[in-house]
Structures are given as C-alpha cells and as structure tokens.
N, C-alpha and C positions, 0 to 999 in steps of 0.2 A: 920468238915475236913477243912483244909486251902486249898483254891483255889486261891491263890496269887502266881504267877510264875513271879519270879524275874530274870530280864535280864539286860546286859548292856544297853539296850534300854529302860529301863523301868519295872516296875511292873505291870501285867496284871493279871485280874481277869477271870479265864477260867473255863469253864465246857464242859463236853460232850455233845452230842447231840444223843437224846432227854435226858433231865434232868433227874435222878433219884435220889432223896434222899436216897432210900435204898441201892443203888450202892456206895460204898465209892471208888471209881476209879477215879484218878486224869487224867486231860486231857493232860498231858505231862509225859515224864520219863527222865532219865538220859542221853539217846540219843539225845533228842531235847537240854538238857544243853549243853550238849558237842559240839555239832554243832554250838549252837549260840555263845557259848564261842570262840570257832576257829575263826569263823567269825569276831569276835571283836578284839579277841588278839593274833590269830596267834600261838597258842602252840607248841611247839615242839612235833613232831609226833615220831620219829624214825620208825623201822621197814626195809624192805627192800628198796632198792634203786632203783629208775627208774622214778621218778618224778622231776621236779625242785625243788630247795630250796624254790622257791618263794612260793610253797604251804603252808610253814609253816608262812608266813606272814600273817597279816590281810588282808581281803578279801574286796576289794572296793566296796561299793553297790550303792553309790550316783551315779545316772545317766545309773546305768546297769539294763540291761533286765534280771531280774531274774525268774527262773523259780523253783518251788516247787514239786516235784512227791511225793505223797503218805502221804502230811501233814495229820495225822491221826484225830486229833481234832482241828486242828488250831492254836496251839501253836507258829508253825514256821510262819505261815502267818501273825498271829496277832502282832509277836514280829517285823517283818520286814516289814510291810506295809508302814509304813512311814520313813523307812531308804532306800528302794530301788528304782531306777528311775521308774522302771514299776515291777509289780509282778503278775505272772502266778502261780495257782495252779492247778495242774492236778492230778484228783482223777478218781478212780472206784468207789468209796462208796458216795453214796447219804446223808447219814449219817455225813460223813466228811464235804462235803459242806456245808449242813446246820449249821454244828457246826463251819467252816470259818467263815461264815456270822454270826452267833449268837454273837461269840466271838468278830470279829469285831465290832459290835454295842455296845455290852457290854462295849467295852473299849473306846467308844466316837470316834471310827474309821468309816468311810465311807465303809460299805460292798462291794460297787462298786470300792475302791481302788485295790482290787485284783479281778484279773480277773480268774474266777474258771471254769476250762474246765474238762469234762469228759476223760475218757481214750479212749473213742469212738471219741470224736472231733478233728480237725485238730490241732495239735501241734503247739505252736508259730514259728514265721518266724525266730527270732534269737534268742539265748540264750547267754548270756556273764557269767552268774552262773548260774550253774545246781546244785540243793541241792535234795538229793534224800532219802528219808526216806525207807530202805529196806524193801520190803515186804515180809508177809509170803510166798508167791507162788512165787518160783524162774522163772517160765513161765511168770507171770506178769511183772517181772521186764526185762525179756528179750525181751517180745513184746513192751514195752515202750521205751526201750534202743534204738532199732532198730527205732521206731518211732520219737524220738527226737534227735537221732544223726546226720540229716542232717541240723538242726539247729545251732549246736555246730561250733564252728570256733578254731582256734590253740590258742587263748586266753583264751577260756571258762574257767574257774574255775570249776572244778566238785568236789564235796563231797558229800558222801554217811554217812549215819550213821544208827546205829542201835545197838541193845545189842547183846554182845557177842553170845548169843545162836542163835541169827537171821543171823550172817554174818560167812558164811561158805568158804571153798578153793573154790567151786563152784559160789558163788557170786562173788568173787575177780578175778576169772575166766570169769566170763561173763562180768564184766566191761572192763576188757584187752581186751578180744576178740572183743567187740564191739565199743569199744571208745579208747582204748589206754593203754598205760604203767600204771600200777596201783600197789599202795602200800596202806597198812594198817597201822593204827597208834597204838600206846600202847593203853591198855584197861584203863578204867577211870570209877569208878563206875559200873562195868560191862558191860559200852558201848565202842564202838570203832567207827573209822572215817575211810572212804574210800577216799582215793586222786587219781585221775585218770587225766593224762594229754590227752586232745583229741588230736588224729591223723586224719586230714582232709583226709590223703592218706590212711588211713587202708582201706584194701579189708575186707568188712563185708560180713559173709553168709547171705543167703535171710532170710527174717522173716519168720519162719514156721508156724505163727499163723495168722487165725484160724485154728483150726485141725477139720478134718471131717471123721467120720468113720461110717461102718455099726454095728448095732446091731447085736448080735447072733440069730440064729434059737431059737424056743423053748419059746420064751417069750410072746405068744399070739399075739396081734394085732400090736405090736412094732415088730415082728421077720423080721429081713432085712434092718429095716427102717434106713434112715442116720440121722445121729444126729451130730450137729456143736457145737463146743466148742472153744470160744474165749480164750486167755490167761487169768489163773487164776481163772476160772470157775472149780469147782471140780470134779473130775473124768475126767480127759480129753480125755483119749483115752480108755476108756472101761465103761461097767455098774458096777457099784458098788453094792455090794450085798446088803447094805440096800433098795435102789432102787428096786433091782431084786424083793426083798420079799415084799415091798409096792404094786408092780404093780400086783402082785398074790392076793391082798386082797383091791381092791379098792371098793368102793360103787356102789350100782346099780344106773346109771346114768340116766336110759332112761327116767325118768320124770323130770329131772334136767332142768332148763331154763339157769340159770348161774352157772359157776364152775370156782372156783379160785385155781390156783396152785400156793400158797403162799411160798415164798422163793423158786422161780422156779427153779435156776439153769440153766442147758441147756434145760429146758422146756421139758425133755422126760415123766413126770409124766402126764402134762397138755396134751401133745400130744397124748398120751394113752387114756386119758380121752375124747378128742376130736374124736379120732378113733371110741372110742365106743359108744358115744352119738352126732352123728352127728348134732344134731337139737340143741345142748347145746351151748351157747356162752362162751366162754372161755377167762378169764383174767388171764394172765401171771403178777407174782409182785415180783420184788425183788430189794434190794436195791443196788446191783452191777449193773454197766452200761454195764459190760463186759457179766453179764449172761443174761440181759433181751435181749442182742443184740443175743446171741448165742440161747435163747429160741424161739426167732421171726424167725430166719433161719432154727431151726428144725421143728419147726410147719408149715412154708409156704412150706419146701422142700418136707413135707408128706401129705399136705393137700390142697397145691396150694394156690395162692396169693389173692384168693377171699373169702378165708374160713373166718368164724366172729370169731375174737378174738381181745383182746385188751393187750397191753404190758406197762405195767408201771413200771418206777424205782420210789421208793418211801419209805415211811417210814411205811413198812409192810402194815395196811389196813387203814392207817390214812384217805385217800382220798376217801373211799369207802362209799356210804350211808347206813345208817341204814337198816335193816330188806332187802338188796337188793339181798341176795346170798342164793342159794340151799345147795351148797356144799363147804367145802373146804378142800384142799389136803396139805398137811403139813410133810416137814421132816426139823423141826427147829435145826437151828445151836446152840452149846453150847458153841462157842468160840466168845469173842470178842477181836481181834488180840491175844495177848499172855494170856488173861485173861479168866478163866472159870467160865462161869457165866449161870445160868437159866433165867437171865432178859431177855433175848432176846425171849426165847421160851413163858415165861409168858405173854409179850407184843403181842405176836402173838396170843397166845389162848385169851385172853380179847378181841383184835380187832375181831378174829373169831366171837367169840359169838354176839358181837354189830352188825356185818352184815349178821348174818344168819338169814333168815326168819325163824319164828315159824316152827318146825318140821325139820329144817335145821340139817346138820352133818357137824362137824370136824371129820375129819379122818387124824389121825396122826401116825409116824411110828418112833420109835428112839430106842438108845441103852436101853435096859432092866434095867440097871442101874441107869437109869436117875430119875425112879419113877414118870413120866408125870401124871400118874392116879391119883396120890394125889390132884395135881394142879388142873386137868379137874373136878373131883368131885366138888372140892370148887366153881369153877365157874360156871360150868353148873348144877349141881346137881345131875349129873349121869355121867358114863363111863363105857364101856364095853369094854374087851378085845376080840379083833376082832380075832385075831391070835397071834402065839408066836414062839421065835426060840430060841435057846440057847444066842443068842447075841441080837436080836430085838424082839419088841413087837409091833404091831399095834392096836390103841385104837380108840375107836368111841364115842363121845359126842355129844348129839342132844341138840338144842335148844328148851327150851320147850315156 
C-alpha cells in the first residue's frame, strides 16, 4: 500500500497508530487533501454568500498561530508543522495524538514542534488560523467550538473539512451559531470545505456540556444513579440498550481484586462493578480523553472521592502489566472513524488475554452479527455464551 502523502509542502510518509499491516487503511483522505490544497492555492469555492472573498485566497501561515482541531492521524499536522508560525493540535483521541507524534518523527520533524493538547486541556490563547476536521459527533464539535471561540479574532481564518457524508446542514448551522457567517464549498472527490468568518460580537449560547442525568429505576445497583457525559461520549442522555443488557449479565466480582472497564465510555459498567464489589480496585481505560473524564466524574459522584480507582487514557491495555487483572469488562467499538473494522476489538481481546491472571475472565457484549465468539475461541481456547437477545450477545472467555 502506498503510504506517501503528496502535498504542496512536500511528500510525507504517513501511517495510522498503532500500525497494523493487516489493515489497509490510509492515514489521510480526500478531505485532508482538499483542505491543504485550499490553504496553498485558495481554490474557488462557490456556494451561498456570507463570507468575505478573501476566504478564497491562499491562507498565509508564516508567523500565524495555527490550531488544528481533530486531526485524525497526523496528516494535517505533519504537512503544516514547518509552514506555520506555531501549530497546536487539539484532539479527543489518544491514538490520534500518538499518530501525530509518530508521523512527525517518521518524516524527520521534531514532535515537539506541534503542541498536542487534549479536548480537556486549556485551549490556546490566540488562534489566527483554525482548521477543523469535522468529527463524527456533532456534540463534540459544539463543545470544542465553544471552547475555542474566545481565542478567535476578527481576522482569524476558519476552514473546516470533511467528507460530504460528514457535513450536514446541522454542521453548518453550528459553525454559524457559535462562530459567525458560514458557507460551504463545492464538493471535490466527495469532500467539502466549510468557511466561517468569526464575529467577535456574536452572542453565543451557553455551552451545554458536560451533560448529567439520572439513570432509570429497575436496573439494579445503578438505579437512580447519576451519570456524567462529556461531549462526544456515546449515548449522552440515556442508557443504551446494549449496556443495559450487559449490566444484567456481569460476572461474579466478589473475589475480584482488580477489574478493568475497557473502552469505558462514561463509566457506567465500571461503576456498577465497583458498587457490586466494593473491595475491588477499578481501572477505567479509554482512548478518548472525553470518555475518561466522564467515567471519573460518574464514578466519583456515586462512590465518593476516596474510592479506589484508576483512570487511564491510553492504547487499550498496552500500559497494563501482564497477569495483573482478574476481570476485564468490554463493549468494543467496531468503527474507526468512517471505517468499519474488527481490528480494534481484536487488539482489545489480545490485550485482555495478556493482562488477565490465570482463571481471569474477559466478559464481552456485542452485536450478535459481529461473531466475536470465533475470535475469542481462537485467542483463549474457549468461549461461552452467557446470554443472548435478538440483537446482542454476552460472551465469556477465561485465561487458562
């Protein structure tokens, strides 16, 4: 597979993180290419009026404080690292942050040349050029535009990018409501640009994130408990049916010393485990900074500030010692941005087998059609169906 990304600033060798030879997925797409071409060449964009004509001119980067929001695998940061006066990359993804650093180093650039910040960190104080890779979650975009808006000024150039399927009327309305007059470009190779002219006098509504709500009754130890959701975390305002089903079929945890809620999201599953087994130490792990922040608030609000737990933003279980865990609880994702893949689940299963003590169990919930039992039998040598419904199945695999 060709991993060479050619731009007006040079050709760069790029890879996703972690690298996986079995997954033939590039570290960039047409939306990244379209945005970079616009920055250098200023292509005509068309579309509704409402932004000054200067938005169609090449964007001056030399000496500018540039912020890139949501750079997925480092394509934008790597291409622009040497061109911008200063470059800040804001991401919710630990894997994206690692990809940015790895791709900079791969191309002979200093990883420290890009200030990588999480979506939970303080935003940069001034932004002259804001580049937005539109995320899948409109809520995350809303939260981040709220947070970044105070750093913009009247002369800030704002350009968003995404595939046509990622940019909706609601996306454009959000830019307009929170930043200023907005228009979209013509499509090119199924990608589109968003141009916004910041209005410092705009009366923005309050940021509604994070969202907090009470769980319904009738769900065991979690009945009536409070949940916290940062923007972009799955199922922001309700208990999803997959998690509800999983909660009915958690393993016996009374003898467990250490339990991992892997891919923890807002921490509901791990919090239920902690309430069931108060002597166990809980570890909440997710690659999303927003998710881990949500899980910590959910846990602390229900078990108190002194309850034993760790909260780790990381690459699945890569930082967990071998044979150190009794139970891993997992509802694995099966999307990597727009790509449907089981690579993430397979890596989680493999990591779980490594960190489990002999006799320790991985308990998994997933959509029935995904067929996780096949992979689990291959990795663990065993797998049993704990429970099933028309849509979901709960599986258990034991480390021998």
